[in-house]
N, C-alpha and C positions, 0 to 999 in steps of 0.2 A: 731668543732673548739677546738683546745687544749687550756687549761687554763694555763696562765703563769703570774707570778707576774708583769712582765713589761707591760703586756697588761692592767693591773688594776691600774698601777701607774700614777701619774702626776709628770712631770719633770719641774724643775726650772733651767733656765740657768743663771749662773754668769759669767760676763765678768770682771775679777778681777781688771783690771786697773781702772775701773770706779765704783766699787761696794762700798767699804768703806776703808778709809785710817786710819790706827791706829797710825802712827808715825809722821804725819804732813809733809811728804815730797811731798804731792800733788798727790801721786800715790796709788791707792787701793792696798791692800795687804792681805796676808793670815790671819794675826791676826784680820784684819778688818772683814773678812768673819766669823771667829770664833765668833766675838762679835755680829753678827746678826743671829746666828743659832736659837736662841729662837724665833725670828721673823718668820723665815721660818717654824719652828715647829708650831707656831700659825696659819700660813697660811694653813698648812696641807699637804705640798708637800711631796712626797715619795722619790724623787731622785733629786740630784743636778748634772747638767752637767756643768763642770768647763772648761771654755775656757783656752788655754794653760798657764801654769805657769812655763814652763821649761826655762832653760837658753837660752837667745836670745838677739841679738843686737837690736831687736825691729824695724826693717825696716817695718814690717807689724804687729806691735803690738803682737808679740809673736808667730805668725804663721810662723816665720822663726827661726827654732830651731837649736841652736849650740851645745846643749848637752841634749839628750833625758832623761838622768838619773839624772839631777840636777835641782834645783829650781832657778829661776831668782832672782838675789840679791835684786832687788827692791821689790819683793813679800815676801821675807823671806828666811827661811832655810828649809832643809829637816825635821828638828825637828818640825818646825812650821806646815809643811804639814802633818806630822804624827799625830800631836795633832789635827789638823782640821779633819782628817779622823776619829780619835777616837771619837771626839765630835759629829760628824755627826752620826756615828753608834750608839752612846749612845742615840741619840734622834730618832732612827729608820729611819734615812735618809741615803739613799745609795748614792754613788759617782760614776759618770762616768767621765772619763778624755777624753780630746781631743787627738786623734791620728792623727798626721800630717806627713804622710809618702809618699805623692806624691813628696814632695820636702823637703829639709833641708835648713839651712842657708848656705851661702857661707863661714861662719866662723866655720862650723862644722869640726871636725878633719878629717873626711872622705874626705871632699871637699878640705881642705887645702893640703892633700896628693895628691888627684886626679889631681889637676892642676899643680903639680910639673913637671911631665914628662909623655910622652905617654906610657912608660912601667912601671909606678908606679903600685903597686899591687891594689891601690884604683882607678885607672883610670876608670875602667869599672863600678864603683859604680854610675856614672853619665852618661849623654848622650852627648858625644863629637862628633863633625863632622868637617871636613875641610870646608872652605868656597866654594862658587860656583860662578864663574865669578867675583871674587873680592867682593862678597857680602855674606849675610847670607846663610846657607845651604838650607833654604826654606823660603817661604813668610809668615809664620805664624805670627799673631799678639799676643802679650801677653795680659793677662786679664787686666793689669793695664797700657795699651797703649804701643806703640812702638813695636819693633820686639821681638819675643820670643827667640831670640838668643843673646848671649853676646860674643864678641870677647875677647880672652885671649892671650896676646902676648907671654906669657911664652912658649907655645907650638904651637902658630900660628893656633889655632883651636877655634871653638865656642862651648859653652855649651848651652843646652836647658833650658829655664826657662819659664814655662807657666804663671807664675805670675811675681813678681818683679825680677830685676837682681840679688838681693841677695838671691833668692830662687831657686837654681838650682834643676832641676827634678832628682829624683833618678831613677836608671835604674833597673826596676823590672824584666827585662829579666835575670839579673844576680842572680843565686840562692843564692850567698853569701849575697846579699842585703836583700833578703827575710828572710834568716836565722837571720840576724842582727835584722831585724824588729820584728820577732817572739820572739826572745830572750828578746828584750826590752819590748815587751808587757807582757811577763811572769814576768819580773822584777816588773812591777806595779801591775799586778794581784796578785802576791805573797805577795805584801804589803797589799792586802785586798780591792782593788777597785772593783767596781761592774759592770764594763763594759767600753765601748768606744763609743764616737761619732767620726766618721772617716771623716776627712776633704777631700773634693773632691776625694773620694776614687775611683770613677769610671773613673778617669783620669790616673790611674797607668799603664794601658796597651796601648801602642802606636802601630799603624800600622807599619809593616815592611817598611823600606825605607824612612819613614817620608816625603811623597811626598808634593809638592806644593799644596795649596788649590786652587780651582777654583776662578778666579778673573776677572769676566766679566767686571767690572768697571775700571780695571787697577789700583787699589789702590796700595800703597807702601806695605802695610801689610794687611792681611785678617785673619779672624778666621779660624783655622784649626780643629775646634772641631770634625768634622766627622772622624778625624784620631786619636783622643785620648779619646773621650767620649765613654764609654761602648765598649772599644777596644777588639781586638780578643781574648786575654787571660784573660780578667777580671774575668770571672766566675771560671776559673781554679785557679787563684791566691786567690780569696776569699774562695773557697772551701778548698784549701790547708791551708790557714790561720785558717779556722774553725777547720780543722782536727788537725793541729799542736798545736793550742793554745786554741781557744775559747771553743771547745767541752769539754775541761778538767776543765772548771769552770762554775758556775751558774751565767751567766752574761747577760747583756743587750747590744745590739749593734745597732747602727743606722748609716747608711752611707749617707753622704751628696753627692747627685748625680744630678748635673745639667743635663738637657737634657734627663731625664729618663721618659719613658711612663709607663702606668699601666701594659702592658704585660711584660716589662722588670722588673718592680717593683715586680711582682709575682715571676720572676726567681730569683731575689735577696733575696726574703724574705719567699718563701714557705718552710715550715719545712723540707720537705723531701730532699730539695736541699742542706741543711747544709751550708748556706753562712751567711747571716745577719738576724736580727730580723725585721728591718724596714728601710726605706729610707726617707731622706728628698728630696722631689721633689719641683720644682720651678714654675710649670705651673701657679698656682693660684696667685703667686706674680709677674708674668710677664704680667698680664692682663691689667695693666695701662701703658703699653709700646706700642708704635706704632709697628704694625706687621713688622717683618724683620729688626727692628732697635735695637740699644742697649738701655739699661734701661733709659738713659738720655732723650730719645725722648718720651715725655709724651702724654698720652691720658686719658680721663676720663674712669673710670671703668664702664662697662656694667654688671649689676648684673646677667644677663642671662648667660654671659660667665663664671662668677664665679660659678654659680650653675651647669653649664655643666661640668666644670673642677672638682670641688670637688665631685659632684655626680658620675662622671665617676670613680674616684678612689675608692669611697665608694663601688660601685656596683662590679667593676671588681676585687677588693681584698676581696670580701665578704667571700669566702670560701677558699681562698689560699693566704697566705701572710698577711701582717698587715700594717696599715697606721700609720704614725706619723701626728699629727695635730698641726699646728703652724700658727700664724700670724706674730710674731716678732722673730728676733734674732739679733746678733751683726752686721749682714750685711744688715738688712732691716730697713726702716724707721718705725716710730711708727704707729701702726695700727689705733689708734683713730684719728690721723691726716690724715691718708691715705684713709681708707674706712669708717670712722665715721665722727663726727662733733666735732672738738676739741675746739669749742667756746661755744655756748649756750647749746648744748646737750652733753658736754664732758662726764659727768658721765653716763648719760642714754645710749649714743651710745657705750661707752666702755663696759657697762654691756651687751648690745645687742650682740656685737661682741664676747664677752666671751661665751655667751649662745650658739650662733650658732656653735662655734667651739667645745666646750666641750661636747656638746650633740651628736656629730658625733662618728662614730666607729673609734677607733684608740687611740694612746697614746698622750694625750695633753701635750704641752710644753708652759711654761710661761717664758717670758724674763724679767729680772730684771726691775722693774718700771712699767711694764705692769699692775701689780696687783693693782696699785692705779692710773693708767691713765696718765702716763708721755706722753708728746707730742713731736713732732718735734721741732727743734730749728731754729731760723732765725738769724744767725750771720750777722752783717753788712758787714764784709770784708772777702775776701777769706783767708786773713792772720790768721783768727781765727780758720780755719779748720785744722785738723791734718791728716786726712785719705789719705794715699798714692794714692788710686784709684781716689779720688775726686781731689786732687791737680794735679796729672798727666793729668787727663782729662781736667781740666780747662786750664792748661798751653798749652796743645796741641791745644785745640780749639781756644784759644785767639791768641796764637803766630804763630801757623802753618796755621790755617784755617781762622783766622780773624773774628771769630764769635762774636756776641754781648755779652759782659760780663754779662749784666743784664739778658739776656735769660738763660745763663748758671747758674747764681745764682738761678733762679727760679727752674731749674732742681735739683740743689743741695739742696735747701730747701725742695723739695718734696721727693727726692730719696737718698740723700747722706747718707753714712754709719755712719757719725758722729751724725746723729739724734738719733741713738741707743746708742751712746758712751758718751754722756754728763753724768756727775756724777749722781748717784742715789740720789734723793732728799729725804733725811731722815727727815729733819725738817726745820723750818723757820729761823734757825740761819744762820750766814754768811757761804757762800759756801754750803748751804743746809745741813750742818752737815756731809758732805762727808769728809772734811779734816779741820785741823786747819792751814794748810799752803796754798800755792797757787796751785789750782788744775791743773793737766797736760793739761786739756782742760776745757774751761769755762763752768760754770753751766748754765743751762737754766734759764733765768731770772724769769720764772713763779714759782720758787720753794716756794715762800712764800704762795701761794694759793694751790699748788699741791705738797704734800709731804706725806711720809709714816706715820709720827706721827699724822697728822690731820686725815688721812684715818683710822688708827687703832682706834682713839678715837670716830669716827662717825660710829655708828652701821649700818647706811644706806649707807655706802661708797662702792666704787668699791672693795676695799680690802675685806670687809666682804661678798660681793657678790661672789668673787672668792672663799673665804673660804667655802661658802655654796655649790658652784658647785663641789668643790673637795670632800666635805662630801657626797653629793648626789651620786657621783660616787662610793663611798665605800658602800653605802647602797642599790644601785639599779643596779643589774647585767645587766639589760636591757640596761643601758648606755654604758656598756663595750662590751657586746656580742650580743646585739640585731641587727636584720636585719634592714637595712636602706632603706627607700623608699621616693623619692622626690615627693613633691606636687607642683601644680601650676608652672610647669617647666618654662613657658614662661612669667611669671609676672615680670615686670621690677623693682619692688620695694620689693616684698615679697619673703623671703627665708624660705620655710616651708618644713618639712619632718616628717616622723614617724620612730620610732624605735620599733621593735617588738621582744619579746622573750617569747615563750610559750603563756600564757594568758595575759602577760603584754604588754601594748602599751604606748609609749610616743608620744605626739603630740607637735612638736617644731615649733613655729611661730615667725619669726623675720622680722622687717621692716628696710630695709637698706636705709631709706630716712627720710627727715624732713616732708614728707607729711602724709596723713591719709588714706592709701588705705584700701580696704576691703579684708579680708581673707575669702575664701569660700572653703568648703570641703564637699564632700558627705560622711558624717560619717556613713550613713546607720542606724543611730539611735540605733545601738546595744550596744553602750557604755553609759549606763545611769549614772554610777558612775564615777565622775571625781574629781580630786583634782589638785590644782595648785602647782606644785613642786617648781617652782621659776619664778619670773617675776620682771621686772624693773619698773613697775607701779602697783598700786592697781588694782586687777582684780575682777570684779563683777561675783561671782560664778553662779548667775542666768542666765547669758548671755549664749546663745546657742553657742556651739563650731562649729556648721556647718557654721556659718556666723557671722562675727563681724568686726567692724572698728578698725583699729590699730592707736595708737597714734604715734607721731614722734619717730622714732628709738626704737619702742617698741619691747620687747621680752617677750614671755610667754611660759611656758612648762606645759602641762597637763599630768597627769598620768591617764590613762583610764583603768578601770577594769570591 
């Protein structure tokens, strides 16, 4: 297994709109990020992944880009951005930027030209089709509800948008589009950034002909994912991107890839294939969704499913490719509310979840606020929510299907993306120290108890637990490169595994419940020397490691020599 800096790194994601506001307009900004870099340095992270800060009309909070080479006015200027990069590098923190090139904004200059006429030089930068029988060219549904096509009367044709109407899909079949993208990537890399996180990058290759998706239930629109996820030319495009751009820089790349399996994961990330370093897969964060349904149809997590999913990725990418490890991001609800206990055992269960993740093989990602245990939010009214996906789903289900609004709100409290987007809770002052103005989205009311200032001041806090996990990773190669082996596969509450590198072995034991199950392991007695590397309760070192009772939400990691 080759050694790389990005395998040994810990990444911290910043969602700039909600991170820190420096000028009181209620929107987080680049100067706000700069003001918190010492905090990130204290935490110990190596890399920041910055969600989009490019010029955008903000239909999807910056994931609809109107100018790939300019900074959004609300966030600051290019000079602010350059200062931020310099200040990060001064502290030994690398920066990876979001690359959003499955689609642009409909306000991007390319699309403004493209929609003018059928013979415009930019027409073929996007995917245009005539209607079929007076309707859309096919029956695909967009990710944010409704059809994946929008009619444009200027040329009497439809353009494809797999996401919002204001996010038309770029046509990657056109070599000029690819050249434009590669040129833009070099623009940022030459400014000194350290890599890219690539938004839904496995959607860029669509099947020829864009056929209708199977529709046995006769719905108006259905998911056409089998025609654009991991499409026919995806590996060709990514290999070309690597050859033309990425191979010329020492950078880190991670591709967001819904619907990818471990076999495909290896194809995307194996060194010799020269595509990407790692992928974000979604299998483990879809396990509390009813099978065959969308994410709003809830079911309780079965821990055995989680172990099977994460364990499979660990084992199958053992010798080829590389895993990314995450619980949270800007699209996912808060993990302590989701798979932990955000009430009585908030701190204990947050530490347990961190232990389980960071001790696995792969590059760990921390999402802003995760490091001190921010929770989901329960706003009273749908009017308090801002996310386009949430609002479209609510309106469709209430007004078109007549569903019960209370049921829908339960789904939103559990799975809505705004759970991750409430402002970072910096201290106990008004608006949690995020802004001196009125925040663009309301602050979670629990900020007086849960905030970064209190967590930094308390040496036993979640923040300092994360600090220790990050430090341990730098001191113990076995955490980075060790072989993974699952224990007690079928236990419904205990998630335990070992990591082995040479003569070193780690035993990781976590309890995903408020109960007190027994951990049992045939340690064969060959490991007489043991130390506790980290734990979220006091551990009695006299206790035998072959069998012990776990406390609610307990985590402990032994180093065995």
